[in-house]
Backbone as CSV, one residue per row, in Angstrom:
resi,resn,N_x,N_y,N_z,CA_x,CA_y,CA_z,C_x,C_y,C_z
1,MET,-59.870,6.179,7.819,-61.033,5.626,7.533,-60.783,4.400,8.803
2,MET,-61.790,4.386,9.837,-61.133,3.162,10.841,-61.872,1.893,10.057
3,THR,-61.101,0.692,9.915,-61.409,-0.365,9.812,-61.589,-1.637,10.785
4,ARG,-60.709,-1.356,12.161,-60.421,-2.469,12.926,-61.876,-2.394,14.074
5,LEU,-62.174,-3.252,14.487,-63.527,-3.221,15.613,-62.783,-2.697,17.216
6,PRO,-63.668,-1.293,17.444,-63.180,-1.112,18.663,-63.286,-1.288,19.821
7,PRO,-62.581,-1.176,21.073,-61.918,-1.965,22.119,-63.255,-2.328,22.995
8,LEU,-64.000,-3.263,23.167,-65.126,-3.856,23.458,-65.600,-3.099,24.970
9,HIS,-63.934,-2.970,25.183,-64.601,-1.841,27.089,-65.286,-0.401,26.542
10,ALA,-64.442,-0.142,25.609,-64.815,1.329,25.271,-66.507,1.274,24.530
11,LEU,-66.963,0.488,23.665,-68.165,0.086,23.626,-69.106,-0.109,24.995
12,HIS,-68.291,-0.675,25.679,-69.551,-0.973,26.543,-69.678,0.145,27.630
13,CYS,-68.672,1.200,27.849,-69.023,2.201,28.448,-70.159,3.292,27.684
14,PHE,-69.610,3.342,26.662,-69.816,3.836,25.350,-71.771,3.843,25.340
15,GLU,-72.326,2.599,25.482,-73.487,1.934,25.519,-74.553,2.574,26.818
16,SER,-73.501,1.907,28.081,-73.931,2.844,28.796,-74.463,3.979,29.530
17,VAL,-73.531,4.546,28.879,-73.919,6.163,29.542,-74.682,6.662,28.212
18,ALA,-74.682,6.038,26.677,-76.279,6.396,26.083,-77.494,5.787,26.422
19,ARG,-77.521,5.045,27.134,-78.426,4.116,27.902,-79.102,5.392,29.144
20,HIS,-78.074,5.356,29.649,-78.414,6.316,30.833,-78.613,7.963,30.593
21,LEU,-77.755,8.290,29.698,-77.571,9.991,29.487,-76.840,10.254,30.463
22,SER,-76.156,9.776,31.166,-75.140,9.997,32.799,-74.298,9.076,32.469
23,VAL,-73.170,9.917,32.675,-71.355,9.545,33.318,-71.646,8.581,34.392
24,LYS,-72.092,9.309,35.468,-72.809,9.002,36.717,-73.245,7.623,37.169
25,PHE,-74.286,7.834,36.429,-75.131,6.058,36.418,-74.666,5.006,35.374
26,ALA,-73.624,5.303,34.259,-73.140,4.468,34.038,-71.862,3.905,34.687
27,ALA,-71.234,5.103,35.134,-70.044,4.674,36.070,-70.379,3.475,36.993
28,GLU,-71.994,3.907,37.861,-71.693,2.790,39.006,-72.621,1.454,38.403
29,GLU,-73.286,1.783,37.072,-73.144,0.506,36.675,-72.413,-0.521,36.712
30,LEU,-71.250,-0.210,36.119,-70.324,-0.633,35.574,-69.297,-0.917,36.609
31,HIS,-69.250,-0.149,37.889,-68.184,-0.447,38.643,-67.183,0.116,38.552
32,VAL,-66.695,1.163,37.937,-65.680,2.202,38.159,-66.077,3.471,38.055
33,SER,-65.140,4.436,38.526,-64.582,5.381,38.456,-65.898,6.319,37.100
34,PRO,-66.545,7.663,37.272,-66.627,8.456,36.149,-65.771,9.087,35.224
35,ALA,-64.127,9.373,35.988,-62.931,10.022,35.342,-63.020,8.813,34.132
36,ALA,-62.805,7.365,34.937,-62.402,6.004,33.660,-63.627,5.843,32.860
37,ILE,-64.938,6.209,32.554,-66.186,6.524,31.636,-65.242,7.478,30.952
38,SER,-65.164,8.423,31.227,-64.672,9.641,30.397,-63.849,9.300,29.379
39,GLN,-62.556,8.718,29.904,-61.613,8.203,29.581,-61.788,7.345,28.587
40,GLN,-62.494,6.567,28.539,-62.715,5.392,27.681,-63.965,6.130,26.599
41,ILE,-64.704,6.911,26.552,-65.727,7.710,25.443,-64.592,8.437,24.759
42,ALA,-63.717,8.964,25.229,-62.879,10.143,24.558,-61.732,9.692,23.821
43,LYS,-61.452,8.257,24.362,-60.827,7.044,23.566,-61.340,6.622,22.230
44,LEU,-62.824,6.373,22.243,-63.472,5.874,21.405,-63.751,6.940,20.131
45,GLU,-63.948,8.096,20.923,-64.072,9.556,19.711,-63.057,9.874,18.896
46,ASP,-62.003,9.571,19.738,-60.497,9.804,18.881,-60.608,8.723,17.705
47,LEU,-60.948,7.163,18.374,-60.706,6.624,17.193,-61.682,6.310,16.191
48,LEU,-63.051,6.852,16.069,-63.910,6.916,15.348,-63.684,8.313,14.578
49,GLN,-63.254,9.209,15.477,-62.941,10.587,14.301,-64.604,11.233,14.388
50,VAL,-65.134,11.610,15.493,-66.258,11.694,15.611,-67.006,12.360,16.726
51,ALA,-67.897,12.867,17.232,-68.072,13.223,18.428,-69.286,12.740,18.898
52,LEU,-69.428,11.737,20.226,-70.466,11.047,20.100,-71.695,11.403,21.335
53,PHE,-70.810,12.570,22.086,-71.949,13.001,23.161,-71.916,14.605,23.209
54,GLY,-72.719,15.158,23.321,-72.942,16.644,23.310,-73.285,16.948,25.031
55,LYS,-72.811,18.126,25.722,-72.854,18.762,27.152,-74.564,18.965,27.060
56,LYS,-75.394,18.756,27.759,-76.500,19.485,27.984,-76.898,19.201,29.724
57,GLY,-76.637,20.691,30.208,-76.348,21.281,31.548,-75.466,20.815,32.629
58,ARG,-75.894,19.855,33.158,-74.759,18.987,34.301,-74.770,17.809,33.638
59,GLY,-75.385,16.948,32.656,-75.738,15.883,32.198,-75.077,16.131,30.556
60,VAL,-75.379,14.733,29.559,-74.986,15.011,28.566,-76.149,14.256,27.654
61,GLU,-75.755,14.536,26.094,-77.012,13.845,25.137,-76.187,13.545,23.918
62,LEU,-76.604,12.789,23.858,-76.285,12.180,22.152,-76.152,13.188,20.895
63,THR,-75.111,13.393,20.166,-74.840,13.816,18.976,-75.709,13.151,18.220
64,ALA,-76.045,13.256,16.397,-76.827,12.952,15.554,-76.262,11.623,15.507
65,ALA,-74.885,11.553,14.947,-73.614,10.499,15.285,-73.923,9.625,16.068
66,GLY,-73.861,9.833,17.362,-73.837,9.340,18.509,-74.994,8.309,18.728
67,GLU,-76.248,9.011,18.447,-77.291,8.374,18.635,-77.649,7.197,17.509
68,GLN,-76.992,7.798,16.008,-76.809,6.370,15.112,-75.773,5.120,15.821
69,TYR,-75.001,5.693,15.891,-74.393,4.138,16.913,-74.700,3.647,17.537
70,PHE,-75.758,4.348,19.119,-75.803,3.603,19.811,-77.110,2.748,19.255
71,LEU,-78.023,2.949,18.269,-78.950,2.431,17.713,-77.914,1.411,17.166
72,GLY,-77.156,0.938,16.523,-76.573,0.058,15.778,-76.319,-0.987,16.713
73,ILE,-75.410,-0.838,17.469,-74.713,-1.400,18.921,-75.604,-2.205,19.564
74,SER,-76.594,-1.212,20.268,-77.433,-1.750,21.409,-78.172,-3.146,20.791
75,PRO,-78.777,-3.214,20.128,-79.260,-4.839,19.598,-78.245,-5.809,20.456
76,ALA,-77.283,-5.777,20.017,-75.729,-6.652,20.302,-75.405,-7.004,20.980
77,PHE,-75.443,-5.557,22.243,-75.170,-5.718,23.746,-76.550,-6.635,24.440
78,ARG,-77.887,-6.266,23.954,-78.905,-7.064,24.616,-78.952,-8.832,24.208
79,GLN,-78.400,-8.852,22.890,-78.491,-10.412,22.196,-77.239,-10.711,23.159
80,ILE,-76.141,-10.223,24.032,-75.255,-10.761,24.532,-75.558,-11.675,25.846
81,GLU,-76.441,-9.781,26.729,-76.704,-10.195,27.778,-78.173,-11.884,27.980
82,ALA,-78.804,-11.610,26.605,-80.064,-12.855,26.920,-78.970,-14.053,26.916
83,SER,-78.234,-13.725,25.547,-77.538,-15.391,25.888,-76.795,-15.923,26.992
84,THR,-76.105,-14.838,27.416,-75.560,-15.307,28.944,-75.874,-16.174,29.850
85,ARG,-77.798,-15.006,29.920,-78.591,-15.449,31.226,-78.930,-16.908,30.815
86,GLN,-79.246,-16.780,29.889,-79.658,-18.261,28.844,-78.485,-19.266,29.320
87,LEU,-77.499,-18.989,29.465,-76.229,-19.915,29.273,-76.354,-20.206,31.298
88,ALA,-76.478,-19.107,31.722,-76.191,-19.404,32.907,-77.645,-20.347,33.479
89,LEU,-78.618,-20.323,32.853,-79.891,-20.978,33.487,-79.900,-22.246,33.255
90,GLN,-79.054,-22.522,32.220,-79.084,-24.377,31.663,-78.031,-24.460,32.766
91,ALA,-76.870,-23.882,32.798,-75.779,-24.595,33.950,-76.358,-24.462,35.215
92,ALA,-77.473,-23.988,35.588,-77.851,-23.490,37.049,-79.165,-24.857,37.247
93,ASN,-79.447,-25.364,36.045,-80.847,-26.127,35.818,-81.031,-26.808,34.155
94,PRO,-80.242,-28.049,34.271,-79.659,-28.562,32.754,-81.017,-28.691,32.394
95,VAL,-81.562,-28.483,31.314,-82.154,-29.293,30.329,-82.268,-29.755,28.688
96,LEU,-82.515,-30.994,28.411,-82.065,-30.808,27.286,-83.660,-31.389,26.712
97,THR,-84.022,-30.957,25.468,-85.131,-31.229,24.260,-84.695,-32.418,23.244
98,LEU,-85.563,-33.041,23.514,-85.437,-34.658,22.439,-86.458,-34.582,21.786
99,SER,-86.421,-34.331,20.238,-87.509,-34.235,19.311,-87.607,-35.904,18.663
100,CYS,-88.875,-36.520,18.872,-88.296,-37.785,18.486,-90.221,-38.297,17.636
101,THR,-90.405,-39.431,17.241,-92.033,-39.875,16.899,-92.512,-40.428,18.069
102,THR,-93.964,-40.258,18.209,-94.879,-40.840,19.284,-94.216,-42.073,19.329
103,GLY,-93.995,-43.159,18.001,-93.828,-44.291,18.485,-92.662,-44.676,19.378
104,PHE,-91.219,-43.630,19.139,-89.980,-43.885,19.529,-90.106,-43.573,21.224
105,ALA,-91.048,-42.475,21.548,-91.227,-41.857,23.090,-91.747,-42.895,23.641
106,MET,-92.840,-43.434,22.879,-93.469,-44.505,23.721,-92.814,-46.030,23.932
107,GLN,-92.821,-46.781,22.867,-92.092,-47.888,22.991,-90.964,-47.605,23.299
108,PHE,-90.055,-47.030,23.078,-88.284,-47.085,23.875,-88.229,-46.219,25.074
109,LEU,-88.528,-45.315,24.514,-87.567,-43.841,25.673,-88.538,-43.636,27.290
110,LEU,-89.816,-43.750,26.922,-90.719,-43.413,27.811,-90.397,-44.511,29.252
111,PRO,-90.357,-46.220,28.891,-90.028,-47.099,29.596,-88.733,-47.280,30.315
112,ARG,-87.852,-46.312,29.566,-86.657,-46.452,30.341,-86.175,-45.305,30.970
113,LEU,-86.710,-44.001,30.548,-86.395,-42.625,31.510,-86.355,-42.483,32.841
114,PRO,-86.931,-43.351,33.446,-87.304,-43.346,34.906,-85.722,-43.566,34.984
115,HIS,-84.868,-44.602,34.889,-83.647,-45.105,34.836,-82.869,-44.104,34.922
116,PHE,-82.574,-43.071,33.386,-82.035,-41.948,33.692,-82.314,-40.712,34.312
117,ASN,-83.741,-40.169,35.070,-83.921,-39.920,35.861,-83.232,-40.039,37.220
118,GLU,-83.606,-41.163,37.562,-82.811,-41.620,39.158,-81.269,-41.513,38.946
119,ALA,-80.731,-41.930,37.929,-79.420,-42.067,37.980,-78.495,-40.465,37.446
120,TYR,-79.362,-39.641,36.924,-78.876,-37.922,36.737,-80.290,-36.999,36.772
121,PRO,-80.302,-37.033,38.590,-82.057,-36.238,38.736,-81.796,-34.951,38.601
122,ASP,-80.595,-34.011,38.668,-80.389,-32.548,37.839,-80.167,-32.194,36.443
123,ILE,-80.400,-33.230,35.571,-80.996,-33.323,34.288,-82.344,-33.528,33.801
124,ASP,-82.785,-32.728,33.082,-84.289,-32.573,32.395,-84.239,-33.026,31.424
125,ILE,-85.144,-34.084,31.181,-85.417,-34.223,29.653,-86.896,-33.889,29.413
126,ARG,-86.670,-33.467,28.073,-88.097,-32.919,28.098,-88.332,-33.816,26.507
127,ILE,-89.652,-34.223,26.278,-89.506,-34.772,24.673,-90.742,-33.975,23.924
128,SER,-90.282,-33.841,22.862,-91.560,-32.744,21.781,-91.645,-34.114,20.927
129,SER,-92.889,-34.770,20.766,-93.174,-35.892,20.059,-93.759,-35.362,18.441
130,THR,-93.236,-35.510,17.367,-93.634,-34.935,16.333,-92.994,-35.802,15.187
131,ASN,-93.823,-35.505,14.027,-93.504,-36.854,13.121,-92.174,-35.738,12.096
132,ARG,-92.805,-33.951,12.239,-91.512,-33.528,11.311,-90.647,-32.954,11.500
133,LEU,-89.817,-32.792,10.510,-88.317,-32.489,10.732,-88.074,-31.011,11.310
134,VAL,-87.202,-31.067,12.511,-87.140,-29.608,13.072,-86.022,-29.006,12.684
135,ASP,-86.157,-27.762,12.962,-84.745,-26.722,13.099,-84.107,-26.920,14.627
136,PHE,-83.007,-27.147,14.431,-82.988,-27.157,15.758,-82.262,-25.995,16.628
137,ALA,-82.025,-24.981,16.040,-81.941,-23.604,16.582,-83.387,-23.116,16.824
138,ARG,-84.498,-23.180,15.822,-85.101,-21.928,15.793,-86.324,-22.796,16.582
139,ASP,-86.106,-24.149,17.201,-87.003,-24.867,17.899,-86.951,-25.119,19.127
140,ASP,-85.425,-24.726,19.384,-84.575,-24.845,20.457,-84.646,-26.276,20.962
141,VAL,-83.866,-27.047,20.039,-83.723,-28.666,20.311,-82.545,-29.225,20.110
142,ASP,-82.131,-30.189,20.960,-80.920,-30.725,21.353,-80.292,-31.871,20.290
143,PHE,-81.505,-32.715,20.353,-81.435,-33.868,20.012,-82.704,-34.085,19.150
144,ALA,-82.316,-35.151,17.872,-83.558,-35.729,17.077,-83.415,-36.855,17.242
145,VAL,-84.468,-37.816,17.360,-84.587,-39.144,16.689,-85.003,-39.303,15.406
146,ARG,-85.098,-40.051,14.540,-85.428,-39.864,13.099,-85.287,-41.363,12.620
147,HIS,-86.115,-41.262,11.785,-86.850,-42.574,10.936,-86.443,-42.416,9.756
148,GLY,-85.634,-42.733,8.942,-85.248,-42.698,7.651,-84.116,-43.107,7.928
149,HIS,-83.541,-42.455,5.967,-81.935,-43.268,5.603,-80.511,-42.772,6.336
150,GLY,-80.662,-42.219,6.916,-79.389,-41.502,7.773,-78.444,-40.262,7.269
151,ASN,-79.470,-39.830,6.257,-78.898,-39.138,5.291,-78.940,-37.612,5.918
152,TYR,-78.601,-36.620,6.676,-79.133,-35.521,7.130,-77.615,-34.798,7.300
153,PRO,-77.270,-33.951,6.057,-76.423,-32.809,5.814,-76.069,-31.980,6.717
154,GLY,-74.902,-31.631,7.515,-74.712,-30.371,8.120,-75.063,-30.892,9.768
155,LEU,-75.658,-32.000,9.993,-75.549,-32.700,11.187,-75.208,-34.174,11.727
156,GLN,-74.733,-34.344,12.911,-73.675,-35.377,13.271,-74.773,-36.686,13.313
157,THR,-74.909,-37.929,12.708,-75.956,-38.866,12.636,-75.047,-40.206,13.024
158,GLU,-75.749,-40.565,14.285,-75.488,-41.947,14.871,-76.704,-43.235,14.658
159,LEU,-76.203,-44.099,14.257,-77.376,-45.191,14.036,-77.679,-45.487,15.591
160,LEU,-78.879,-45.846,15.397,-79.078,-46.173,17.035,-80.604,-47.762,16.994
161,ILE,-81.463,-47.560,16.070,-82.019,-49.094,15.961,-82.092,-49.602,14.357
162,ASP,-81.452,-50.588,13.770,-81.930,-51.502,12.840,-82.341,-52.948,12.601
163,ASP,-82.728,-53.098,13.677,-82.950,-54.374,13.561,-84.298,-54.774,12.913
164,GLU,-84.236,-56.044,12.149,-85.481,-57.054,11.241,-86.865,-56.689,11.726
165,LEU,-87.729,-55.716,10.714,-89.050,-56.071,11.001,-89.830,-57.528,11.322
166,GLN,-90.617,-58.102,12.085,-91.130,-58.990,12.217,-92.631,-58.863,12.707
167,PRO,-93.416,-59.521,12.195,-94.922,-59.240,12.549,-94.990,-59.656,14.126
168,VAL,-96.096,-58.471,14.772,-96.322,-59.263,15.946,-97.753,-59.169,16.006
169,CYS,-98.212,-59.639,17.262,-100.194,-59.706,17.201,-100.551,-59.766,18.661
170,SER,-101.465,-60.096,18.937,-102.056,-60.104,20.297,-101.932,-61.993,20.623
171,PRO,-101.486,-62.248,21.634,-101.801,-63.839,21.841,-103.407,-63.893,22.011
172,ARG,-103.915,-63.352,21.727,-105.848,-63.609,22.164,-106.261,-63.843,20.394
173,LEU,-105.120,-63.165,19.723,-105.699,-63.126,18.147,-105.588,-64.383,17.833
174,LEU,-104.107,-64.915,18.071,-103.915,-66.394,17.909,-104.948,-67.593,18.297
175,SER,-105.561,-67.334,19.618,-106.279,-68.126,20.180,-107.520,-68.517,19.572
176,ARG,-107.729,-67.356,19.188,-109.513,-67.109,18.470,-108.920,-68.080,17.221
177,THR,-108.539,-67.721,16.597,-108.149,-68.767,15.072,-107.414,-69.948,15.362
178,GLY,-107.587,-70.518,16.979,-107.448,-72.115,17.145,-105.728,-72.222,16.638
179,ARG,-104.864,-71.153,16.606,-103.349,-71.783,16.180,-102.760,-71.477,17.294
180,ARG,-101.442,-72.076,17.631,-100.362,-72.173,18.460,-99.566,-70.550,18.367
181,ARG,-98.641,-70.525,19.023,-97.830,-69.468,19.370,-97.389,-69.257,17.979
182,GLN,-97.235,-70.275,17.272,-95.912,-69.673,16.069,-96.984,-70.891,14.831
183,VAL,-97.161,-69.912,13.468,-98.010,-70.479,12.758,-96.898,-70.655,11.645
184,LYS,-97.302,-71.418,10.536,-96.201,-71.444,9.154,-96.433,-70.128,8.133
185,LYS,-97.376,-69.804,8.029,-98.106,-69.009,6.875,-98.346,-67.026,7.894
186,LEU,-98.355,-65.850,6.843,-99.428,-65.344,7.126,-100.782,-65.620,7.454
187,ASP,-101.269,-65.868,6.230,-102.225,-66.148,6.250,-103.329,-67.626,7.221
188,ASP,-102.348,-67.976,7.720,-102.589,-68.835,8.893,-103.652,-67.856,9.990
189,ILE,-103.515,-66.874,10.158,-104.414,-65.975,11.060,-105.032,-65.534,10.070
190,GLN,-106.563,-66.164,10.329,-107.863,-65.577,10.080,-108.771,-65.022,11.087
191,PRO,-109.607,-63.959,10.549,-109.678,-63.338,9.661,-108.164,-62.258,9.985
192,LEU,-107.004,-62.375,8.476,-106.239,-61.654,8.843,-106.540,-59.948,8.350
193,THR,-105.751,-59.035,9.356,-106.222,-57.843,9.209,-104.856,-57.263,9.374
194,LEU,-103.861,-56.737,8.270,-102.464,-55.701,8.708,-102.910,-54.436,8.907
195,LEU,-101.800,-54.435,10.185,-102.015,-52.828,10.483,-100.858,-51.992,10.089
196,HIS,-101.070,-51.123,9.485,-100.035,-49.934,9.321,-99.819,-48.432,10.019
197,ASP,-98.512,-48.191,9.940,-98.016,-47.066,10.493,-97.589,-45.957,9.089
198,GLU,-97.096,-45.140,9.280,-96.915,-44.403,8.302,-96.034,-44.718,7.127
199,GLN,-95.103,-45.835,7.504,-94.487,-46.851,6.726,-95.044,-48.217,5.943
200,ARG,-96.194,-47.551,5.221,-97.094,-48.477,4.817,-96.522,-49.256,3.898
201,LEU,-95.179,-49.241,2.886,-94.747,-50.065,2.286,-93.691,-51.067,2.829
202,ASP,-93.805,-51.225,4.230,-93.409,-51.959,5.058,-93.670,-53.746,4.742
203,TRP,-95.000,-53.766,4.915,-95.869,-54.546,4.615,-95.594,-55.247,3.157
204,LYS,-95.935,-54.397,2.372,-95.429,-55.142,0.821,-93.692,-55.476,1.008
205,LEU,-92.564,-54.912,1.401,-91.755,-55.311,1.282,-91.583,-57.066,1.996
206,TRP,-92.063,-57.253,2.969,-91.955,-58.140,3.903,-92.835,-59.243,3.414
207,LEU,-93.881,-59.024,2.603,-94.311,-60.180,2.040,-94.497,-60.583,1.236
208,GLU,-93.195,-59.787,0.245,-92.392,-60.468,-0.868,-91.234,-60.736,-0.669
209,ALA,-90.594,-60.985,0.497,-89.407,-61.430,0.741,-89.710,-62.606,1.607
210,THR,-90.739,-62.852,1.961,-90.658,-63.821,3.084,-91.984,-64.784,2.326
211,GLY,-91.934,-64.683,0.811,-92.805,-65.544,-0.047,-94.302,-65.782,0.319
212,ASN,-94.795,-64.681,1.112,-96.416,-63.965,1.467,-96.973,-63.609,0.750
213,GLY,-96.496,-63.158,-1.242,-96.743,-62.457,-1.924,-98.100,-62.841,-2.112
214,HIS,-98.437,-63.463,-2.120,-100.021,-63.577,-2.353,-101.060,-62.803,-1.501
215,VAL,-100.632,-62.387,-0.304,-101.381,-61.563,0.537,-101.603,-59.644,0.502
216,GLU,-102.782,-59.948,0.312,-103.016,-58.086,-0.254,-102.353,-57.004,0.655
217,TRP,-101.445,-56.602,0.379,-100.703,-55.637,1.190,-101.186,-54.511,1.911
218,ASN,-101.947,-54.009,1.247,-102.574,-52.592,1.230,-103.832,-52.930,2.042
219,GLN,-104.108,-53.749,2.090,-105.170,-53.699,2.799,-104.810,-53.453,4.619
220,GLY,-105.882,-53.253,5.451,-105.852,-53.075,6.898,-105.561,-51.346,6.627
221,PRO,-106.271,-51.052,8.062,-106.230,-49.752,8.946,-104.551,-49.091,9.042
222,LEU,-104.621,-47.685,8.822,-103.241,-47.099,8.425,-103.292,-46.349,9.838
223,PHE,-102.029,-46.090,10.531,-102.130,-44.882,11.663,-101.441,-44.018,11.589
224,VAL,-101.214,-43.129,12.189,-100.176,-41.945,12.356,-98.909,-42.510,12.427
225,ASP,-98.593,-43.646,13.434,-97.437,-43.747,13.744,-97.474,-44.721,14.235
226,SER,-96.167,-45.526,14.337,-95.835,-46.872,14.727,-96.761,-47.539,16.093
227,ASN,-96.356,-46.211,17.175,-97.513,-46.704,18.177,-99.233,-47.218,18.404
228,GLY,-99.812,-46.461,17.203,-100.755,-46.572,17.073,-100.716,-48.269,16.589
229,ALA,-100.008,-48.184,15.839,-100.207,-49.881,15.024,-100.124,-50.640,16.060
230,ILE,-99.041,-50.550,16.980,-98.541,-51.705,18.188,-99.901,-51.927,19.145
231,GLU,-100.371,-50.746,19.623,-101.586,-50.672,20.585,-102.759,-51.101,19.751
232,ALA,-103.002,-51.355,18.708,-104.454,-51.942,17.880,-103.470,-53.255,17.785
233,ALA,-102.758,-53.958,17.616,-102.060,-55.490,18.060,-102.003,-55.835,19.071
234,ILE,-101.918,-55.154,20.350,-101.982,-55.276,20.984,-103.819,-55.714,21.809
235,ARG,-104.759,-55.255,21.520,-105.771,-55.044,21.626,-106.405,-56.092,20.799
236,GLY,-105.337,-56.631,20.237,-106.211,-57.624,19.372,-107.003,-57.543,18.061
237,HIS,-106.599,-56.335,17.236,-107.127,-55.829,16.383,-106.582,-56.524,14.310
238,GLY,-105.638,-57.072,14.803,-104.818,-57.247,13.815,-103.171,-57.328,13.771
239,VAL,-102.711,-57.569,12.975,-100.867,-57.986,13.199,-100.069,-56.366,12.113
240,ALA,-99.170,-56.496,13.267,-98.036,-55.680,12.892,-96.771,-55.845,12.562
241,LEU,-96.330,-54.493,11.917,-94.523,-55.049,11.738,-94.084,-54.218,12.982
242,ALA,-93.009,-54.929,13.375,-91.813,-54.119,14.457,-90.954,-54.528,14.445
243,ARG,-90.272,-53.877,15.023,-88.832,-53.790,15.409,-88.500,-54.566,16.730
244,LYS,-88.239,-55.929,17.013,-88.308,-56.672,17.902,-87.521,-55.668,19.354
245,MET,-86.237,-54.389,19.394,-85.863,-53.843,19.815,-86.822,-52.925,20.779
246,LEU,-88.041,-52.484,19.687,-88.951,-51.606,20.312,-90.201,-51.981,21.021
247,VAL,-90.737,-53.489,20.315,-91.602,-54.314,21.371,-90.665,-55.275,22.738
248,GLN,-89.954,-55.033,22.671,-89.104,-56.312,23.696,-89.961,-56.217,25.033
249,ASP,-90.731,-54.793,25.668,-91.612,-54.924,26.666,-92.666,-55.759,27.065
250,GLU,-93.144,-55.523,25.322,-94.690,-55.815,25.252,-94.250,-57.583,24.879
251,ILE,-93.247,-57.927,24.631,-92.828,-59.805,24.399,-92.919,-60.014,25.731
252,LYS,-92.068,-59.230,26.279,-91.647,-60.221,27.824,-92.859,-59.827,28.832
253,SER,-93.979,-59.064,28.641,-94.765,-59.174,29.361,-96.023,-60.069,28.606
254,GLY,-95.505,-60.454,27.548,-97.178,-61.219,27.008,-97.925,-60.672,26.180
255,HIS,-97.979,-59.195,26.283,-99.218,-59.113,25.344,-98.907,-59.117,24.058
256,LEU,-97.952,-59.091,23.793,-97.733,-59.638,22.217,-96.907,-60.669,22.030
257,VAL,-97.096,-61.228,20.819,-96.080,-62.352,20.549,-95.643,-62.491,18.959
258,MET,-94.508,-62.979,18.494,-94.371,-62.617,17.072,-94.428,-63.710,16.629
259,PRO,-95.804,-64.421,15.634,-96.383,-65.687,15.223,-95.408,-66.202,13.826
260,LEU,-94.498,-65.221,13.621,-94.001,-66.147,12.501,-92.738,-65.371,12.746
261,LYS,-91.249,-67.058,12.397,-89.647,-65.809,12.611,-89.169,-65.118,11.715
262,ALA,-89.923,-65.205,10.781,-89.447,-64.669,9.464,-89.427,-62.760,9.394
263,ALA,-88.192,-62.906,9.616,-87.598,-61.180,9.529,-87.155,-60.844,8.495
264,VAL,-87.151,-59.465,8.301,-86.514,-58.930,6.773,-85.872,-57.108,7.138
265,LYS,-84.964,-57.499,6.953,-84.338,-55.703,6.903,-84.849,-54.878,6.070
266,THR,-84.647,-53.808,6.807,-84.978,-52.758,5.447,-83.808,-51.728,5.339
267,ASN,-83.810,-50.602,4.526,-83.227,-49.501,4.654,-83.160,-48.444,4.895
268,ILE,-84.151,-48.882,6.454,-84.588,-47.560,7.203,-84.291,-47.316,8.454
269,ALA,-83.920,-46.916,9.380,-83.899,-47.529,10.581,-83.627,-45.840,11.353
270,TYR,-83.570,-46.218,12.892,-83.603,-45.284,14.024,-82.368,-44.550,13.877
271,TYR,-82.310,-43.342,13.366,-80.737,-42.526,14.163,-81.185,-41.041,15.270
272,LEU,-80.099,-41.279,15.823,-80.014,-39.755,16.488,-79.175,-39.036,15.920
273,VAL,-79.635,-37.587,16.019,-78.932,-36.819,14.890,-79.097,-35.234,16.160
274,TYR,-77.683,-34.379,15.619,-77.820,-33.381,16.368,-76.728,-32.367,15.618
275,PRO,-76.495,-31.397,16.208,-75.627,-30.167,15.311,-74.455,-31.193,16.549
276,ALA,-73.008,-30.233,15.930,-72.260,-31.015,16.712,-72.080,-30.009,17.865
277,ILE,-72.243,-29.064,17.874,-72.108,-27.967,19.046,-72.361,-28.320,20.128
278,THR,-73.570,-29.645,20.004,-74.735,-29.924,21.399,-73.839,-30.791,22.103
279,LEU,-73.007,-31.549,21.644,-72.028,-32.258,23.043,-71.225,-31.481,23.597
280,GLU,-71.062,-30.035,23.182,-70.168,-29.220,23.822,-70.625,-28.948,25.606
281,ARG,-72.006,-29.642,25.746,-72.667,-29.038,27.328,-72.597,-30.573,27.420
282,LYS,-72.281,-30.735,28.717,-71.923,-31.817,29.136,-73.001,-32.919,29.783
283,PRO,-74.390,-32.149,29.855,-75.509,-33.134,30.050,-76.106,-33.610,28.687
284,ALA,-75.731,-33.180,28.020,-76.215,-33.698,26.526,-75.402,-34.873,25.939
285,ALA,-73.638,-34.922,26.333,-72.770,-36.055,26.630,-73.309,-37.065,26.815
286,ILE,-73.798,-36.606,28.512,-74.169,-37.766,29.554,-75.440,-38.379,28.444
287,PHE,-76.234,-37.819,28.072,-77.782,-38.114,27.662,-77.285,-39.105,26.380
288,ARG,-76.536,-38.884,25.369,-76.336,-39.556,24.457,-75.529,-40.642,24.790
289,ASN,-74.789,-40.524,25.770,-73.802,-42.158,26.119,-75.110,-42.927,26.608
290,TRP,-75.806,-42.386,27.606,-76.825,-43.065,28.073,-77.671,-43.924,27.153
291,LEU,-78.479,-43.070,25.712,-78.854,-43.771,25.195,-78.425,-44.967,24.388
292,HIS,-77.180,-44.623,23.922,-76.426,-45.759,23.108,-76.166,-46.942,24.398
293,HIS,-76.164,-46.628,25.571,-75.925,-47.904,26.787,-77.126,-48.352,26.761
294,GLU,-78.324,-47.721,26.838,-79.921,-48.777,27.182,-79.733,-49.426,25.506
295,ILE,-79.778,-49.093,24.124,-79.739,-49.845,23.172,-78.279,-51.323,23.351
296,ASP,-77.616,-50.559,23.357,-76.433,-51.801,24.002,-76.854,-53.046,24.992
297,MET,-77.173,-52.582,25.545,-78.203,-53.466,27.104,-79.017,-54.462,26.133
298,ILE,-79.741,-53.907,25.600,-80.664,-54.885,24.499,-80.585,-55.775,23.556
299,ASP,-79.586,-55.132,22.738,-78.723,-55.722,21.981,-77.551,-57.233,22.417
300,ASN,-77.281,-56.901,23.614,-76.685,-58.207,24.309,-77.355,-58.995,25.164
301,ASN,-78.391,-58.622,25.411,-79.681,-59.593,25.614,-80.406,-60.495,24.760
């Protein structure tokens, strides 16, 4: 009874002959002589101790055993062909898919992506904005930026952003209340509306940690993600909590101010998550290094 794998070349010859039902066409497809094909088929039949083909006129036909064997191994060859084709396309036109929240995409990535495109015009970055956890293999994703505690078993995890949470609002909101750029306590901003993202308990944490526990933390609208809360803050609808690194551009432009200096550290941060095999692709390694460089540039400013 045979237990070892047959030679791949012999299997390739068998698969081609079985598909064409012709030794001649198989020889043309594999760029060898018909005699070489016949020799490989004979070697495979001798190894398996079973006849795979019988004669039919001037051609060949599969035996019952040959038909069963062809149906068993044919999908493997189709999968090899598909994987080879995909790899060749990636090499010709490198495409990377990043899964992240809309907030991270809008507040951090998109403003900086033109710099990456200018430096690496041959690498195409595709952004999939979602709050759900992705299946890297099923969803064809290379990297994910996740907002959590950093515990992602079976994946490479690298800290990206963990700066403190600070209140932000429009300077127009302060001017309407007659306050200066900096206020002494949160409820000096009247009327006070707290803007929440999916991490609704962040405001509770910040209020208790900064001596503002008398403020009702559960009041104010809830947005699907931080981008909605930040946009509402820019429009003067209330005060949002934000990480300075993610709203740096809005602060520089004057669309947002930080009315209070008090900041609070949380146990939730932004992480870059990916399967270890991802970095075997050179474009992926380039993007990962660029992302860390951009964050380091902000830290050093």
